[in-house]
N, C-alpha and C positions, 0 to 999 in steps of 0.2 A: 504494500500500500504506500501511496505517496501523498504527503500532506503539504499544502502551501500555508505557511504561517505568516499572516500579515501583521506586522508589528511596526509601530511608530519608532523608528530607529533613533529619534531624538528624545524619546521619553525616558524617564529615569529608570523604568523597569526593564529596558532593553539593553542591559549590560551584557558584556561578553560572557560573564559568569552565568547569568540567567539563560542566555541562549544555549550555552553548553549543557546546562542542567536539563533544559527542555529537550534538546537533541538526544541526550543520553537516555532520558526516560522514554522517548518515542522509539529509539532503537531497541529497547527492551521489549517493545510490543511489535517489533518488525515493521515499523513505520519509518520510511525515509522522509525527512522533512527539509524543506528549503525555506529560508526566511526572506520575505519580500517586504519592501518598505511601504508603510501606510502613508498615503498622501491623499487626503479627502478631495483634492482638486483633480486627481487623476485616477479615481476609482474605476471608471468605465474602461480606461486603457489597461489598467492592471488586471481586471477580470478577463479581458480579451487575451492578454499575455498568458494568464493562468490557464485559460481554456486550451490554448495551443500547446501546453506543456504536459498534459496528461495527468494532472493531479486528481486524486480520488476524493479528497476532502479539502475544504478551504476553512482555515481556522483563524479568525481575528483574535489576536492576543493583545488585549488592552481593556479599556473600560467601555462604558455604555456608548460613547460617541464612536469609537472604533467599530464596535459590534453593529451599531445602527447603520453606519456608512456602508459596511460590507454587506449587511443583510438587505439593504435597499437595492444594491446593485444585483444581488442574487435572487431577489423576489420573483422575478419572472423567468427564471432559468430552472434547469433540472439539477443544478449543482447541490452537493451535500455540504452543509456548514456545521461546524462544531464551534465551541467557544472556549477560549483559554483566558479566564478572568485575571487580568493583571492591572486593572485600573484602581481607582480610589474607592468607589462605592459598589460597582458591579451589580447594579439592580437587576439587569437582565439575567445574568448568570444565577443570581439568587432566586429569582422568580421561577426559573425552569428547573431548579434543584441541582 
């Protein structure tokens, strides 16, 4: 399985240490992951790029704004989305359990 992890590379939670931890945990599950930069101005372009690279799941890693921006672009597609809560409040992730 191949996962696209969309993360705001300028956010405090996107440290090299956190990215390594995430990658290591996903590898334990036999999931290959690539980190892609979250840019709300270029979400449509990013989703097109992801579509062409054969990812099985798209995972916004951040808070509610990141999740919302990615979900909005994926709403009319058949793409599978999961959530990696790394924001301050993470209301969406808490609401879905």
